[in-house]
C-alpha positions, 0 to 999 in steps of 0.5 A, spaced: 613 437 600 615 430 601 621 432 597 623 437 603 622 432 608 626 427 605 632 432 605 631 434 612 631 427 614 637 426 610 641 432 613 638 429 620 641 422 618 648 425 616 648 429 623 647 423 627 652 419 624 657 425 624 656 426 632 656 418 633 663 418 629 665 424 633 663 421 640 667 415 638 673 419 636 673 422 643 672 415 646 678 413 642 682 419 644 680 418 651 682 411 651 689 413 648 691 418 653 688 414 659 694 408 657 699 413 658 701 413 666 705 418 668 710 420 674 714 426 675 722 426 676 725 426 682 732 426 684 734 420 689 739 415 690 737 407 690 740 403 694 741 396 692 745 389 693 749 387 687 752 380 685 758 380 680 762 375 678 769 375 681 776 370 681 781 369 686 788 369 684 795 368 687 797 374 691 804 373 688 806 368 682 812 366 678 814 362 672 821 360 673 825 359 666 832 358 666 837 364 666 843 360 663 843 354 658 845 347 662 842 340 664 838 339 669 842 335 675 836 335 680 829 337 682 828 338 689 820 339 689 814 337 685 807 339 684 804 341 691 810 342 694 810 347 699 817 352 699 820 358 703 823 364 700 830 362 698 829 354 698 833 350 693 828 348 688 833 345 682 840 344 680 843 345 673 849 343 671 854 347 665 861 345 665 863 351 660 860 356 665 865 353 671 871 353 666 869 360 664 869 362 672 876 359 673 879 362 667 876 369 669 879 368 676 886 366 674 886 372 669 884 377 675 889 374 680 895 375 674 892 382 673 892 383 681 899 381 681 902 385 675 899 391 679 902 390 685 909 389 682 908 396 678 905 399 684 911 397 688 916 399 682 913 406 682 913 407 689 921 405 689 922 410 683 918 416 687 922 415 693 929 415 689 927 421 685 928 425 692 935 424 690 937 429 685 939 426 678 938 419 681 931 417 677 929 421 670 922 424 670 921 420 664 922 413 668 917 416 673 912 418 668 912 411 665 912 407 671 906 411 674 902 410 667 904 402 667 901 402 674 895 406 672 893 401 666 894 395 670 890 398 676 884 399 670 886 392 668 885 389 675 878 392 676 876 389 669 878 382 670 875 382 677 868 385 674 869 379 669 870 374 674 864 376 679 860 376 672 862 369 671 860 367 679 854 370 678 852 366 672 854 360 676 849 362 681 844 361 676 845 354 676 842 353 683 834 355 682 831 358 689 824 360 691 823 368 690 817 367 696 813 362 700 808 358 696 806 352 693 809 349 686 803 348 681 807 346 675 813 342 673 815 341 666 822 338 667 826 332 669 833 330 671 837 330 664 833 335 661 837 340 657 834 347 658 835 353 654 834 361 656 832 362 649 826 357 650 819 361 653 814 356 651 813 352 658 817 354 665 821 349 668 817 350 675 811 355 676 810 358 683 804 361 687 803 364 693 796 361 696 796 363 703 795 370 701 790 371 695 787 377 691 779 377 689 779 380 683 772 384 680 770 388 674 765 393 677 761 397 672 763 404 671 757 407 674 758 403 681 765 403 681 765 411 683 761 410 689 766 404 692 772 406 696 778 403 699 776 399 706 769 398 703 767 391 706 764 386 701 762 379 702 763 373 697 761 366 696 765 360 692 762 354 689 767 350 693 764 352 700 757 352 698 753 357 703 759 360 707 759 367 707 766 370 707 768 378 708 774 382 705 775 389 704 777 393 698 785 394 698 786 396 691 782 400 685 785 400 678 783 407 677 782 406 670 776 404 666 776 399 661 774 402 654 771 395 652 767 393 658 766 400 661 768 397 668 774 398 673 778 393 676 778 392 684 782 387 688 781 385 695 786 381 699 784 374 702 788 371 707 787 363 706 791 360 712 787 354 712 788 353 705 781 351 703 781 356 697 785 356 691 787 361 685 783 360 679 776 359 683 770 363 681 766 367 686 760 371 687 761 378 690 756 381 693 756 389 693 752 394 697 751 400 693 748 406 696 746 409 689 748 416 686 744 422 689 745 425 683 740 420 679 733 420 678 729 414 680 724 411 676 720 405 674 724 400 670 718 400 665 719 407 663 726 405 660 726 403 653 732 399 650 733 398 643 739 395 639 741 403 638 739 406 644 736 407 651 731 412 652 725 415 656 719 418 654 718 425 657 712 430 656 714 437 654 709 442 651 704 436 651 708 432 646 712 426 647 719 426 646 725 421 647 731 423 651 737 418 651 739 416 658 744 412 662 742 407 668 745 406 674 743 401 680 737 398 679 732 393 683 726 389 681 722 395 679 726 401 680 732 404 676 737 410 677 737 414 670 742 420 668 740 424 662 738 431 660 732 431 664 730 436 669 726 435 676 719 435 676 718 433 668 713 428 667 715 422 664 711 416 661 712 410 666 709 404 661 713 406 655 715 402 649 718 403 642 711 403 639 710 410 642 712 415 637 715 422 638 710 428 638 704 424 640 699 430 643 698 428 651 694 432 655 
């Protein structure tokens, strides 16, 4: 009898332990499920203000190198000189070019004189040939060929003389546009060569009209259009807000940065801005109506991928995404997901795929 009582007691103890274990496991599962905060996916654009780094550049700039070899005779400008289009900046001297031009001019004059004589002779023979037997056809033909040959030679000598005159004109270096000299590397007496491309003689930049250049992420660049207004700040003028309109888009996405270059025209008539200044550009992005807006805590970023945890058929699945606009707590996402799907909002890389979720 005692033996039966002991067996019943042992069975009751095991049953009690099993029930306690099941209750603890149930409590653990309930706690695990409770940790998965979820939300449903809905499409909505996320408007935000984006600050991006930009840089001011001269609207036009040129490095001036010598077209011909020669010596620097005079330099009429220095760093900071304001110049106008067509203004004489430098004078070079090359005596050999002057001599070549004079010789070419003399050859052209001689060829022109020979052509005039041959033309007159041909015309006289043509006039005389009207009298039967006065001039042989061979003489007329020879005179005509000689005239045509001299005409061609005259044209060639004229072209050569004009080329030499053009080479001489390169000795006078003029400004191609209005601007400021920002670099000077030569002085009178220096020998300059058109084969040297290390340093320019002068560098000229237009500063009254500047370009504000910004690289925009591809997800945002598609939303921007020409004439859209942006604001920007520069360190040289702290707190001063300036405005500009988008003037040009590169229409090309960089394969390295996945961004598109845009430019804004900035008028700098008072000269307070300079090429090379960095700027903080503020863009008002309206967001993408095709995007899903979710809490930022739902996005998991690792060294290999960026994904969210979607609950499908009661189990967790990792879905790769790309992102768009974001604020302090929200972010736009794009990926192979559907409206109404449930995602985990407090996701992390410790949550594995295939976890059963009720």
